VOMI-841999 format. One record per atom (N, C-alpha, C): residue number from 1; x, y, z; atom name. Coordinates in Angstrom, 2 decimals, always signed. Each point is the difference from the previous one (the first is absolute). Layout:
N
- num;x;y;z;atome
- NUM;X;Y;Z;CA;
...
! end
This chain:
56
- num;x;y;z;atome
- 1;-44.34;+62.57;+39.82;N;
- 1;-0.30;-0.20;-1.12;CA;
- 1;-1.15;-0.48;-0.46;C;
- 2;-0.73;+0.61;-1.30;N;
- 2;-0.96;-0.43;-0.57;CA;
- 2;+0.25;-0.73;-1.23;C;
- 3;-0.76;-1.14;-0.29;N;
- 3;+0.13;-0.66;-1.17;CA;
- 3;-1.04;+0.31;-1.01;C;
- 4;+0.42;+0.70;-0.80;N;
- 4;-1.45;+0.42;-1.44;CA;
- 4;+0.71;-0.90;-1.25;C;
- 5;-0.80;-1.33;+0.11;N;
- 5;+0.44;-0.77;-1.35;CA;
- 5;+1.37;-0.48;+0.28;C;
- 6;+0.89;+0.16;-0.78;N;
- 6;+1.48;-0.47;+0.02;CA;
- 6;+0.66;+1.13;+0.52;C;
- 7;-0.70;+1.04;+0.30;N;
- 7;+0.84;+1.32;+0.35;CA;
- 7;+0.14;-0.24;+1.85;C;
- 8;+1.14;+0.62;+0.52;N;
- 8;+0.07;+0.73;+1.01;CA;
- 8;+0.10;+1.28;+0.45;C;
- 9;-1.10;+0.28;+0.75;N;
- 9;+0.26;+1.84;+0.32;CA;
- 9;+0.01;+0.00;+1.61;C;
- 10;+0.97;+0.78;+0.23;N;
- 10;+0.37;+0.37;+1.67;CA;
- 10;-0.56;+1.66;+0.29;C;
- 11;-0.50;-0.40;+1.18;N;
- 11;-0.55;+1.26;+0.35;CA;
- 11;+0.85;+0.41;+1.10;C;
- 12;+0.09;+1.56;+0.05;N;
- 12;+0.84;+0.59;+1.06;CA;
- 12;-0.35;-0.27;+1.30;C;
- 13;+0.10;-0.68;+0.65;N;
- 13;+0.02;+0.05;+1.75;CA;
- 13;+0.67;+1.01;+1.06;C;
- 14;+1.18;+0.75;-0.65;N;
- 14;+0.62;+0.78;+0.98;CA;
- 14;-0.41;+1.41;-0.15;C;
- 15;-0.71;+0.33;-1.26;N;
- 15;-0.10;+1.54;-0.06;CA;
- 15;+1.00;+0.81;-0.69;C;
- 16;+1.21;-0.75;-0.61;N;
- 16;+1.09;+0.89;-0.21;CA;
- 16;-0.04;-0.19;-1.38;C;
- 17;-0.76;-0.82;-0.92;N;
- 17;-0.20;-0.03;-1.36;CA;
- 17;+0.03;+1.17;-0.88;C;
- 18;+0.75;+0.41;-0.98;N;
- 18;-0.47;+1.42;-0.69;CA;
- 18;-1.22;-0.48;-1.39;C;
- 19;-0.22;-1.32;+0.08;N;
- 19;-1.05;-0.27;-0.83;CA;
- 19;-0.89;-0.93;+0.61;C;
- 20;-0.60;+0.56;+0.92;N;
- 20;-1.15;-0.49;+0.74;CA;
- 20;-1.01;-0.17;-0.89;C;
- 21;-0.89;-1.19;+0.04;N;
- 21;+0.13;-0.87;+1.29;CA;
- 21;+0.97;-1.23;-0.23;C;
- 22;+0.80;+0.21;-1.13;N;
- 22;+0.57;-1.31;-0.31;CA;
- 22;+1.49;+0.38;+0.87;C;
- 23;+0.53;-1.27;+0.09;N;
- 23;+1.36;-0.11;+0.92;CA;
- 23;+1.16;+0.45;-1.11;C;
- 24;+0.75;+0.51;+0.54;N;
- 24;+1.06;+0.77;-1.07;CA;
- 24;+1.61;-0.16;+0.24;C;
- 25;-0.17;-0.66;+1.47;N;
- 25;+1.43;-0.58;+0.47;CA;
- 25;+0.55;+0.80;+1.21;C;
- 26;-1.16;+1.46;+0.13;N;
- 26;+0.72;+1.17;+1.04;CA;
- 26;+0.04;-0.83;+1.45;C;
- 27;-0.32;-1.60;+0.27;N;
- 27;-0.29;-0.19;+1.33;CA;
- 27;+1.52;-0.24;+0.28;C;
- 28;+1.19;-0.53;-0.73;N;
- 28;+0.84;-0.24;+0.11;CA;
- 28;+0.73;+0.89;+1.22;C;
- 29;-0.36;+1.22;-0.30;N;
- 29;+0.75;+0.80;+0.71;CA;
- 29;-0.32;-0.07;+1.53;C;
- 30;-1.06;-0.58;+0.45;N;
- 30;-0.55;-0.84;+1.32;CA;
- 30;+0.90;-1.06;+0.29;C;
- 31;+0.81;-0.57;-0.78;N;
- 31;+0.57;-1.63;+0.65;CA;
- 31;+1.02;+0.23;+1.15;C;
- 32;+0.63;+1.32;+0.28;N;
- 32;+0.52;-0.04;+1.33;CA;
- 32;-0.83;+0.63;+1.52;C;
- 33;-1.07;+0.07;-0.46;N;
- 33;-0.65;+0.50;+1.28;CA;
- 33;-0.43;-0.97;+0.73;C;
- 34;+0.26;-0.38;+1.64;N;
- 34;+0.35;-1.13;+0.40;CA;
- 34;-1.28;+0.54;+1.17;C;
- 35;+0.15;+0.99;+0.56;N;
- 35;-1.21;+0.37;+1.12;CA;
- 35;-0.39;+1.45;-0.33;C;
- 36;-1.09;+0.58;+0.47;N;
- 36;-0.47;+1.10;-0.18;CA;
- 36;-0.86;+0.57;-1.16;C;
- 37;-0.38;+1.21;-0.06;N;
- 37;-0.76;+0.22;-0.78;CA;
- 37;+0.82;+1.31;-0.91;C;
- 38;-0.06;-0.06;-1.19;N;
- 38;+0.70;+0.99;-0.78;CA;
- 38;-1.09;+0.65;-1.27;C;
- 39;+0.31;+1.15;+0.00;N;
- 39;-0.44;+0.57;-1.32;CA;
- 39;+0.95;+0.56;-1.19;C;
- 40;-0.75;+0.03;-1.02;N;
- 40;+0.56;+0.46;-1.14;CA;
- 40;-0.25;+1.27;-0.33;C;
- 41;+1.07;+1.00;-0.79;N;
- 41;-0.78;+1.01;-0.60;CA;
- 41;-0.20;-0.33;-1.33;C;
- 42;-0.48;+0.90;-1.23;N;
- 42;-0.26;-0.13;-1.11;CA;
- 42;+1.48;-0.24;-0.84;C;
- 43;+1.30;+0.30;+0.48;N;
- 43;+1.02;-0.36;-0.72;CA;
- 43;+0.55;-1.27;+0.75;C;
- 44;-0.92;-1.02;+0.49;N;
- 44;+0.72;-0.98;+0.81;CA;
- 44;+0.99;+0.15;+1.16;C;
- 45;+0.45;+0.86;+0.71;N;
- 45;+0.61;+0.32;+0.93;CA;
- 45;-0.80;-0.63;+1.42;C;
- 46;+0.43;-0.64;+0.89;N;
- 46;-0.40;-0.88;+0.81;CA;
- 46;-0.04;+1.01;+1.63;C;
- 47;-0.91;+0.04;+0.87;N;
- 47;+0.16;+0.59;+1.34;CA;
- 47;-0.49;-1.01;+1.04;C;
- 48;+0.64;-0.30;+0.60;N;
- 48;-0.55;-1.06;+1.14;CA;
- 48;-0.79;+0.99;+0.94;C;
- 49;-1.14;-0.61;+0.59;N;
- 49;-1.36;+0.64;+0.83;CA;
- 49;+0.94;-0.68;+1.49;C;
- 50;+0.01;+1.04;+0.79;N;
- 50;+0.32;-0.50;+1.38;CA;
- 50;-1.05;+0.42;+0.90;C;
- 51;-1.05;+0.21;-0.12;N;
- 51;-1.19;-0.06;+0.99;CA;
- 51;-0.93;+0.93;-0.82;C;
- 52;-1.25;-0.74;-0.23;N;
- 52;-1.62;+0.63;-0.01;CA;
- 52;-0.55;+0.61;+0.85;C;
- 53;+0.37;-0.14;+1.46;N;
- 53;-0.33;+0.75;+0.98;CA;
- 53;+0.98;+1.26;+0.84;C;
- 54;-1.00;+0.86;+0.25;N;
- 54;+1.09;+0.67;+0.93;CA;
- 54;+0.05;-0.29;+1.51;C;
- 55;+1.01;+0.29;+0.65;N;
- 55;+0.26;-0.40;+1.31;CA;
- 55;-0.48;+1.06;+1.09;C;
- 56;-0.94;-0.25;+0.97;N;
- 56;-0.73;+0.96;+0.53;CA;
- 56;+0.75;+0.95;+1.01;C;
! end
């Protein structure tokens, strides 16, 4: 959050906002993510990333 005079401006930190650089609340979709890494497609569908590395 940034204070601009009497206004509060919230910036997106999750990357899901459709109104970047401002927060639009899309981060609420991540509230149930406990452990792991997830990616989201353009429609908001979530996929868990199991591994970033290939096993030899």
